[in-house]
KOLRO-424236 format. One line per field, with one value per residue (C-alpha): x, z, y; residue in one letter; residue number from 1. Coordinates in pm, 1 decimal. Layout:
KOLRO-424236
east	[X, ...] $
up	[Z, ...] $
north	[Y, ...] $
type	[a, ...] $
seq	[NUM, ...] $
end
This chain:
KOLRO-424236
east	[-13445.0, -13574.6, -13895.8, -14169.8, -14188.3, -14547.9, -14500.4, -14257.8, -14188.6, -14042.3, -13911.2, -13900.5, -13742.3, -13792.7, -13590.1, -13567.4, -13267.2, -13000.6, -13056.7, -13464.9, -13387.9, -13224.9, -12859.7, -13021.9, -13236.8, -13587.5, -13894.7, -13797.2, -13624.1, -13342.9, -13355.8, -12999.2, -13081.6, -12756.5, -12968.8, -13095.6, -13492.7, -13561.2, -13832.8, -13925.3, -14178.9, -14063.0, -14322.3, -14196.5, -14381.1, -14278.1, -13991.2, -13792.7, -13498.3, -13219.4, -12877.0, -12531.5, -12455.6, -12443.4, -12526.2, -12458.7, -12330.2, -12237.5, -12283.8, -12666.2, -12922.9, -13279.8, -13282.6, -13603.4, -13647.6, -14011.5, -13999.2, -14325.6, -14598.1, -14830.7, -14804.7, -14575.6, -14341.2, -14465.8, -14224.0, -14341.4, -14165.0, -14236.4, -14527.9, -14387.3, -14495.7, -14634.1, -14840.3, -15152.4, -15130.8, -14740.9, -14505.7, -14261.8, -14011.8, -13917.4, -13576.0, -13300.4, -13075.7, -13176.6, -12965.6, -13150.4, -12992.3, -13271.7, -13618.5, -13824.9, -14151.4, -14084.2, -14326.8, -14278.3, -14613.6, -14714.5, -15022.4, -15157.5, -15347.3, -15535.5, -15526.1, -15785.5, -15573.5, -15811.8, -15643.9, -15662.1, -15514.5, -15756.7, -15788.5, -15890.1, -16174.1, -16041.9, -15977.7, -15557.8, -15355.1, -15200.5, -14793.8, -14577.9, -14398.3, -14197.9, -13823.3, -13631.0, -13284.9, -12994.1, -12898.7, -12573.0, -12558.7, -12684.2, -12922.3, -13099.2, -13436.2, -13644.7, -14058.0, -14204.3, -14590.3, -14807.4, -15016.5, -15371.1, -15517.3, -15564.6, -15261.0, -15104.7, -14882.9, -14784.0, -14609.8, -14374.2, -14516.1, -14224.1, -14448.7, -14319.2, -14606.3, -14787.3, -14668.6, -14330.3, -14063.6, -13789.5, -13461.9, -13258.0, -13141.8, -13251.7, -13060.2, -13039.5, -13407.1, -13528.9, -13868.0, -13811.1, -14009.8, -13920.7, -13866.2, -13541.0, -13389.6, -13152.8, -13118.7, -12805.4, -12882.4, -13193.1, -13120.6, -13418.5, -13391.2, -13504.9, -13625.9, -13733.6, -14072.1, -14033.6, -14252.5, -13994.9, -14140.4, -13935.7, -13841.5, -14026.3, -14231.2, -14146.6, -14420.4, -14324.1, -13970.2, -14096.0, -14321.9, -13996.0, -13817.0, -14093.1, -14143.8, -13752.3, -13753.3, -14025.6, -13866.4, -13545.9, -13744.7, -13929.6, -13549.9, -13443.2] $
up	[8422.2, 8120.8, 8181.6, 8469.6, 8686.8, 8687.2, 8877.3, 9135.6, 9385.4, 9729.3, 9972.4, 10347.3, 10620.1, 10977.4, 11212.7, 11625.7, 11721.9, 11963.6, 12213.1, 12244.8, 12571.9, 12718.8, 12924.9, 13234.6, 13367.4, 13408.9, 13174.3, 13155.9, 12825.1, 12851.6, 13221.1, 13189.8, 12940.8, 12752.1, 12444.7, 12467.8, 12430.6, 12332.0, 12511.0, 12658.4, 12616.0, 12692.2, 12551.4, 12508.8, 12845.4, 13023.9, 13218.7, 13173.5, 12918.7, 12853.9, 13000.3, 12983.8, 13245.7, 13513.0, 13543.7, 13803.6, 13544.3, 13183.8, 13045.3, 13028.6, 13256.9, 13317.7, 13441.1, 13563.3, 13639.0, 13776.8, 13832.9, 13866.5, 14182.4, 13921.7, 13706.2, 13769.9, 13516.7, 13313.9, 13187.9, 13067.5, 12977.3, 12670.4, 12733.4, 12939.2, 12957.2, 13277.5, 13453.2, 13667.8, 14057.0, 14064.5, 14298.7, 14110.3, 14259.0, 14076.8, 14181.8, 14053.1, 14153.2, 14211.7, 14260.5, 14388.4, 14310.0, 14496.1, 14631.8, 14651.7, 14548.4, 14254.5, 14258.3, 14081.4, 13946.2, 13731.9, 13497.4, 13459.4, 13164.9, 13037.3, 12705.8, 12565.6, 12686.3, 12973.1, 13241.7, 13547.5, 13828.3, 14130.2, 14173.2, 14423.8, 14470.3, 14199.7, 13961.4, 14022.7, 14050.7, 14363.7, 14367.1, 14429.2, 14626.8, 14627.0, 14596.5, 14873.3, 14925.4, 15032.5, 14774.8, 14594.4, 14645.1, 14469.0, 14633.2, 14596.6, 14585.8, 14575.5, 14562.2, 14541.3, 14416.4, 14302.0, 13936.0, 13986.7, 13827.6, 13451.1, 13351.8, 13047.4, 13031.9, 13243.3, 13194.9, 13416.8, 13458.4, 13666.0, 13792.5, 14038.9, 14268.8, 14088.8, 14418.7, 14441.3, 14291.1, 14219.9, 14026.2, 13981.0, 13781.4, 13748.1, 13628.2, 13643.4, 13662.0, 13691.7, 13704.9, 13787.9, 13920.1, 14332.6, 14285.6, 14063.4, 14323.3, 14380.2, 14692.1, 14695.3, 15005.1, 15203.1, 15555.7, 15776.3, 16122.4, 16423.5, 16733.3, 17097.5, 16957.6, 16629.6, 16644.9, 16507.2, 16587.2, 16449.6, 16109.1, 15826.3, 15617.7, 15283.0, 15141.0, 15304.6, 15155.6, 14837.5, 14837.3, 14935.3, 14671.3, 14398.8, 14532.8, 14502.6, 14126.1, 14056.1, 14184.7, 13992.9, 13686.5, 13768.9, 13775.5, 13444.4] $
north	[20532.7, 20661.9, 20576.8, 20624.4, 20297.0, 20161.3, 19866.5, 19757.5, 19489.5, 19592.4, 19277.1, 19387.7, 19162.4, 19263.5, 19083.2, 19126.6, 19345.6, 19213.9, 19455.9, 19409.4, 19221.5, 19522.1, 19511.5, 19339.7, 19095.7, 19083.4, 19222.8, 19584.9, 19701.1, 19949.7, 20004.8, 20087.3, 20377.8, 20287.5, 20249.4, 20600.2, 20648.9, 20296.6, 20139.6, 20461.1, 20726.3, 21086.3, 21338.6, 21685.6, 21781.3, 21496.0, 21670.6, 21373.4, 21287.2, 21090.3, 21224.8, 21177.6, 21423.8, 21140.9, 20713.9, 20509.8, 20249.1, 20276.6, 20647.1, 20700.2, 20781.8, 20905.9, 21283.0, 21404.8, 21771.9, 21914.8, 22252.6, 22312.6, 22276.6, 22219.0, 21920.6, 21621.5, 21440.2, 21188.4, 20872.0, 20552.5, 20229.9, 19992.5, 19747.6, 19446.9, 19041.5, 18971.2, 18683.6, 18751.9, 18669.0, 18712.0, 18889.8, 19115.7, 19398.9, 19701.2, 19837.6, 20070.8, 20347.1, 20699.8, 21029.9, 21324.7, 21677.2, 21853.1, 21801.4, 21493.0, 21354.6, 21081.3, 20817.7, 20458.9, 20348.3, 20007.5, 20004.5, 19666.0, 19562.2, 19255.1, 19075.8, 19291.2, 19628.9, 19712.8, 19846.9, 19641.0, 19908.6, 19980.4, 20389.8, 20615.4, 20825.1, 21072.7, 20827.5, 20877.6, 20536.0, 20480.6, 20449.1, 20134.2, 20361.6, 20687.3, 20713.8, 20879.8, 20929.5, 21176.3, 21457.6, 21428.8, 21047.4, 20716.2, 20524.4, 20160.6, 20122.3, 19818.4, 19791.7, 19496.1, 19459.1, 19184.0, 19185.7, 19144.7, 18843.6, 18821.3, 19080.7, 18973.1, 19307.1, 19593.0, 19945.1, 20155.6, 20482.1, 20741.1, 21049.0, 21314.9, 21440.5, 21738.3, 21935.9, 21849.6, 21990.4, 21768.8, 21724.1, 21386.8, 21104.8, 20703.5, 20414.0, 20061.3, 20004.4, 19646.5, 19463.8, 19090.1, 18813.6, 18806.6, 18483.1, 18563.5, 18771.6, 18494.9, 18230.1, 18074.4, 17826.7, 17710.4, 17627.1, 17485.4, 17583.8, 17418.8, 17601.2, 17560.7, 17560.9, 17346.6, 17021.0, 16778.2, 16456.5, 16180.0, 16363.7, 16492.3, 16210.4, 16092.2, 16291.6, 16605.0, 16532.1, 16489.8, 16811.0, 16988.4, 16876.2, 16970.8, 17330.9, 17380.0, 17260.9, 17463.3, 17745.7, 17682.2, 17626.1, 17971.5, 18155.0, 17965.7] $
type	[l, t, q, p, v, t, d, a, t, v, s, l, v, i, s, p, a, t, l, i, t, g, d, q, a, g, v, l, r, n, g, g, f, e, y, g, r, f, c, w, l, l, p, a, n, g, q, g, e, v, s, d, e, m, a, a, t, g, k, l, s, l, k, i, v, d, p, s, d, k, a, g, s, n, i, s, s, a, d, m, p, a, e, g, g, v, k, y, v, v, k, g, k, v, y, h, v, s, g, q, g, i, g, m, y, i, k, f, h, d, a, e, g, k, q, l, n, a, t, d, a, r, g, w, l, p, a, l, g, g, l, s, g, p, e, g, k, w, a, d, f, a, i, p, f, e, t, p, q, g, t, t, s, m, q, m, w, i, h, s, a, n, a, a, k, v, e, a, y, l, d, d, l, v, v, e, k, a, t, e, l, g, v, d, v, i, h, p, m, t, t, a, y, t, s, r, g, d, g, p, s, s, n, r, i, e, r, w, e, r, i, a, v, e, a, s, e, q, c, g] $
seq	[1, 2, 3, 4, 5, 6, 7, 8, 9, 10, 11, 12, 13, 14, 15, 16, 17, 18, 19, 20, 21, 22, 23, 24, 25, 26, 27, 28, 29, 30, 31, 32, 33, 34, 35, 36, 37, 38, 39, 40, 41, 42, 43, 44, 45, 46, 47, 48, 49, 50, 51, 52, 53, 54, 55, 56, 57, 58, 59, 60, 61, 62, 63, 64, 65, 66, 67, 68, 69, 70, 71, 72, 73, 74, 75, 76, 77, 78, 79, 80, 81, 82, 83, 84, 85, 86, 87, 88, 89, 90, 91, 92, 93, 94, 95, 96, 97, 98, 99, 100, 101, 102, 103, 104, 105, 106, 107, 108, 109, 110, 111, 112, 113, 114, 115, 116, 117, 118, 119, 120, 121, 122, 123, 124, 125, 126, 127, 128, 129, 130, 131, 132, 133, 134, 135, 136, 137, 138, 139, 140, 141, 142, 143, 144, 145, 146, 147, 148, 149, 150, 151, 152, 153, 154, 155, 156, 157, 158, 159, 160, 161, 162, 163, 164, 165, 166, 167, 168, 169, 170, 171, 172, 173, 174, 175, 176, 177, 178, 179, 180, 181, 182, 183, 184, 185, 186, 187, 188, 189, 190, 191, 192, 193, 194, 195, 196, 197, 198, 199, 200, 201, 202, 203, 204, 205, 206, 207, 208, 209, 210, 211, 212, 213, 214, 215, 216, 217, 218, 219, 220] $
end
């Protein structure tokens, strides 16, 4: 250019990336960490980083190193869509190198962004559950929970207890509806105390069929 530009038009096209849905089932994106820090908040002092030192599957995992008994790890996922009053489960794999004390939390928010979690007298969030397992071996975990009414989004928070000292790896994290866990066959069971009468009525059979269809639709 030989003359200064005084007027210009810039066209920008934003398209959703194919990896936006993550590499696993459920609503948590990048739970296997194969896309690095994508959809995870890892502050400089959060005691967590994506690592290629060890993985349950793939090449990467989340490494937590909490050497202090004064402050815990602080790692958060991106927001996930959610429905209020629904049962979910968070599951994954953990590999303890040393110590224990990692807690799994879910922060619930309504449409206006207000946090819906109940807190204790200190204003602290209760953990869904703590991760345990032997040192030097990958262990599966699954922690069920139910969203409060009015929930429209939720966020995973991984926080080791302030007094804990722990080093561990997490991988294959998934958050999904409990109905998505998978059932292949349902077998009605008759026992000595089952009231059978002359068999189920047509209304009851119709209700069972309706429930089965609704559950199947929830599972996709």
